[in-house]
C-alpha positions as CSV (number, residue, x, y, z in Angstrom):
1,M,90.6,147.5,96.2
2,N,90.5,150.5,93.8
3,A,89.5,152.6,96.8
4,S,92.9,152.2,98.4
5,Y,95.7,154.8,98.4
6,A,98.3,152.3,99.7
7,P,101.3,151.8,97.3
8,Y,101.1,148.5,95.5
9,V,104.3,146.5,95.3
10,P,104.1,143.5,92.9
11,G,104.9,140.3,94.7
12,Q,104.2,141.8,98.1
13,P,101.0,141.5,100.2
14,F,98.7,144.4,99.5
15,D,97.3,146.0,102.6
16,Y,94.5,147.9,100.8
17,F,92.2,148.6,103.8
18,H,94.2,148.6,107.1
19,M,91.4,148.9,109.7
20,N,92.8,150.7,112.7
21,S,89.7,151.4,114.9
22,I,86.3,150.0,115.3
23,Q,83.5,151.3,117.5
24,E,80.3,149.2,118.3
25,L,77.1,151.3,118.6
26,S,74.0,150.4,120.5
27,N,71.9,150.4,117.2
28,G,73.8,147.4,115.8
29,H,76.1,149.5,113.6
30,V,79.9,149.7,113.8
31,I,82.1,152.7,112.9
32,I,85.3,151.6,111.1
33,S,88.3,153.6,110.3
34,A,90.3,152.3,107.3
35,R,93.7,154.1,107.1
36,N,94.6,153.1,103.6
37,T,91.3,154.2,102.0
38,W,91.3,157.5,103.9
39,A,87.7,156.7,104.9
40,V,85.4,156.1,107.9
41,Y,82.5,153.7,107.4
42,D,79.2,153.1,109.2
43,V,78.4,149.4,108.7
44,T,75.4,147.3,109.9
45,K,77.1,144.6,111.9
46,S,74.6,141.8,111.1
47,T,74.6,142.3,107.3
48,G,77.8,144.1,106.4
49,K,75.8,146.8,104.7
50,I,77.6,150.2,104.4
51,N,75.2,152.9,105.5
52,W,77.5,155.8,104.9
53,L,81.1,156.5,104.0
54,L,83.0,159.6,105.0
55,G,86.2,160.6,103.1
56,G,88.0,158.5,100.6
57,R,87.5,158.3,96.8
58,H,83.7,157.9,96.9
59,P,82.2,159.6,100.0
60,T,78.5,159.6,100.6
61,F,78.7,163.0,102.2
62,F,79.4,166.4,100.8
63,M,82.8,167.1,102.4
64,G,82.9,170.6,103.7
65,S,86.0,172.7,104.0
66,G,88.6,171.1,106.2
67,T,86.9,167.7,106.6
68,H,89.2,165.7,104.3
69,F,91.6,163.5,106.2
70,Y,94.5,161.2,105.2
71,W,95.9,158.0,106.8
72,Q,93.6,158.7,109.8
73,H,93.2,156.8,113.1
74,D,90.8,156.5,116.0
75,A,87.4,157.5,114.5
76,V,84.7,157.8,117.2
77,L,81.1,158.8,116.8
78,H,79.6,160.8,119.7
79,R,76.1,162.1,120.3
80,H,74.4,164.6,118.0
81,G,76.4,163.5,114.9
82,L,79.8,164.5,116.2
83,L,82.7,162.4,114.9
84,T,86.3,162.8,116.2
85,V,89.2,161.6,114.1
86,Y,93.0,161.8,114.3
87,D,94.2,163.0,110.9
88,D,97.8,161.9,110.4
89,G,98.0,163.9,107.2
90,A,100.9,161.6,106.0
91,G,101.7,158.0,105.6
92,D,103.9,155.5,103.7
93,G,106.2,158.3,102.6
94,I,103.3,160.3,101.2
95,F,102.8,163.8,102.7
96,N,99.3,165.2,102.1
97,E,99.4,167.9,104.8
98,H,101.9,170.1,106.5
99,Q,100.9,169.0,110.0
100,S,98.8,166.3,111.7
101,R,95.7,167.4,113.6
102,G,92.8,166.2,115.8
103,I,89.5,167.0,114.2
104,A,85.8,167.1,115.2
105,I,83.4,166.8,112.3
106,H,79.6,167.3,112.4
107,L,77.7,164.8,110.3
108,N,74.2,165.6,109.0
109,T,73.2,162.1,107.9
110,K,69.9,163.3,106.4
111,A,71.4,166.0,104.3
112,R,74.6,164.0,103.8
113,H,76.7,167.0,104.7
114,A,80.0,166.9,106.7
115,S,81.2,170.2,108.3
116,L,84.4,170.8,110.3
117,R,83.4,171.8,113.9
118,H,86.9,172.2,115.3
119,E,90.5,171.2,114.6
120,Y,93.3,170.8,117.1
121,L,96.8,171.7,116.0
122,H,100.0,171.3,118.0
123,S,102.4,174.2,118.6
124,P,105.1,173.7,117.3
125,S,103.7,171.7,114.4
126,V,103.7,167.9,114.4
127,L,103.5,165.6,111.4
128,T,103.2,161.9,111.9
129,Q,103.0,159.0,109.4
130,S,101.4,156.5,111.8
131,M,99.2,156.1,114.9
132,G,97.5,158.8,116.9
133,S,94.2,159.5,118.8
134,T,91.6,162.2,119.5
135,Q,89.7,161.9,122.8
136,L,86.7,164.0,123.7
137,L,86.8,164.7,127.5
138,G,83.8,165.0,129.8
139,N,84.4,168.8,130.3
140,G,84.3,169.4,126.6
141,N,88.1,169.6,126.3
142,V,90.0,167.4,123.8
143,F,93.0,165.2,124.4
144,V,95.2,164.4,121.4
145,G,97.9,161.7,121.2
146,W,100.3,162.4,118.4
147,G,101.2,158.8,117.6
148,A,104.7,158.4,116.3
149,A,105.7,161.9,117.4
150,P,105.4,160.8,120.4
151,T,103.6,163.8,122.0
152,Y,100.2,164.2,123.7
153,S,98.4,167.5,124.4
154,E,95.1,168.9,125.7
155,Y,92.9,171.6,124.2
156,T,89.9,173.7,125.1
157,T,86.7,173.1,123.1
158,G,87.7,176.1,120.9
159,G,91.1,174.7,120.0
160,S,93.5,176.5,122.4
161,Q,96.4,174.3,123.5
162,I,96.6,174.3,127.3
163,F,99.0,171.3,127.9
164,S,101.7,169.4,126.0
165,A,104.2,166.7,127.0
166,S,106.4,164.2,125.1
167,F,108.2,160.9,125.6
168,R,111.8,160.7,124.7
169,S,112.7,159.2,121.3
170,P,112.5,156.4,120.2
171,V,109.3,155.7,122.2
172,D,106.0,155.7,120.2
173,S,102.5,156.1,121.5
174,Y,99.8,154.3,119.5
175,R,97.0,156.2,121.4
176,A,97.0,158.4,124.5
177,Y,94.1,158.9,126.9
178,R,93.4,161.1,129.8
179,S,91.3,159.7,132.7
180,S,90.1,161.5,135.8
181,E,89.2,158.1,137.3
182,F,92.7,156.5,137.2
183,K,94.2,155.5,140.5
184,G,97.9,154.8,140.6
185,E,98.6,152.2,143.3
186,P,102.2,150.9,142.8
187,L,103.3,147.6,144.2
188,S,106.8,149.0,144.8
189,R,107.6,151.0,147.9
190,P,108.3,154.8,148.1
191,A,111.8,155.9,147.4
192,I,113.8,157.7,150.1
193,A,117.2,159.4,150.1
194,V,119.0,161.5,152.7
195,R,121.5,164.3,152.1
196,R,123.3,166.4,154.7
197,S,121.8,169.9,154.9
198,S,123.9,173.1,154.7
199,L,122.4,174.0,158.1
200,S,124.3,172.6,161.1
201,G,122.8,169.5,162.6
202,S,120.2,169.1,159.9
203,D,119.4,166.6,157.1
204,N,117.3,166.9,153.9
205,V,115.1,163.8,153.3
206,Y,113.9,163.4,149.7
207,V,110.9,161.2,149.1
208,S,108.9,160.2,146.0
209,W,106.6,157.3,144.9
210,N,106.6,156.9,141.2
211,G,103.2,156.0,139.8
212,S,101.1,156.8,143.0
213,T,98.2,159.2,142.7
214,E,96.8,158.9,146.2
215,V,99.5,160.4,148.5
216,T,98.3,163.5,150.4
217,R,101.0,163.6,153.2
218,W,104.2,162.0,154.1
219,R,104.9,160.8,157.7
220,L,108.6,160.8,158.6
221,R,109.9,158.4,161.2
222,A,113.4,158.6,162.7
223,G,115.5,157.0,165.5
224,K,118.9,156.0,166.7
225,S,118.1,152.4,165.7
226,G,116.4,151.0,162.7
227,K,114.3,148.8,165.0
228,H,113.1,151.7,167.1
229,L,111.7,154.5,165.0
230,A,109.2,157.1,166.0
231,S,107.1,159.5,164.0
232,I,108.7,163.0,164.1
233,K,107.0,165.0,161.3
234,K,104.1,165.1,158.8
235,V,104.3,167.2,155.6
236,R,102.1,167.7,152.7
237,W,102.9,165.9,149.4
238,S,104.4,168.4,147.0
239,A,105.2,167.7,143.4
240,F,106.9,164.4,142.3
241,E,109.6,164.7,144.9
242,T,109.0,166.2,148.4
243,T,111.9,167.6,150.4
244,I,111.6,167.3,154.2
245,K,114.0,169.3,156.4
246,V,114.7,167.6,159.7
247,R,117.2,167.4,162.6
248,R,119.9,164.9,162.0
249,A,119.2,161.3,163.0
250,S,120.8,157.9,162.6
251,Y,117.9,156.3,160.6
252,F,114.9,157.4,158.6
253,Q,111.8,155.9,157.1
254,V,108.7,157.5,155.4
255,Q,105.1,156.4,155.2
256,A,102.8,157.6,152.4
257,L,99.4,158.7,153.8
258,G,96.1,158.8,151.9
259,S,93.2,161.2,152.2
260,K,92.1,159.6,155.5
261,S,95.6,159.8,157.0
262,R,96.1,156.1,156.8
263,V,99.2,154.4,155.5
264,L,98.6,153.4,151.8
265,P,99.2,149.8,150.8
266,H,102.9,149.2,150.1
267,G,103.4,152.8,151.3
268,T,106.2,152.3,153.8
269,S,109.7,152.9,152.5
270,R,112.9,151.0,153.4
271,I,114.9,152.3,156.4
272,V,117.9,154.4,155.4
273,A,120.9,155.7,157.4
274,G,121.1,159.4,158.1
275,R,124.1,161.6,157.1
């Protein structure tokens, strides 16, 4: 317990270790991040033997410039000795750094030398006291979730920030991941609204489908009766909300079409009156 940096309050439970990530390796080892010891451990799962320790009070590596981290989260070991970590840089009211960062550290386990490969900083600077993640993407880019900020951003391998977005306060994000394989298939129906156009005899139909990733086109149906609608137009999906300009009609409905021009499951909107 002497390895802990957590403040001790007499009479209160002492969270000296605070494990916040664990990665199981194929060789029977596990990689453990302990926030309150500022350290990452390689442990043999079957015996509990500590094979190496990065950071903290008694590291088994020589810690090269920029490799020290504080109150960290999400330690993941990749191929060729590359370790990614989210370095909070602050915690429990203690501020060790001016800003949080995602970091990639190369571990030479034979020479016991740790060197900073890359660091990923947010612009403008972000400093969080809890949570966070650093994800290595398949194309070599890095995706960082800034925990309690709550912001997430993407970087090139060299550290250039190419994307950033935030949730509104007071939402937190324990970790954030980017996936190219995710498919959004909502159970709710597309939203549709109609507003009269400034052009005589025309309406603007606004359509969106929150959460869907598979829409390629919208098929607009219209008619004098809600029971007798006919397809009158197809338009490409454009941004979150697509605007369709049409001649005025009594009733409208849209259908979300996928890549094969088929109506997606739950992809037919309610019928709404024209303006």
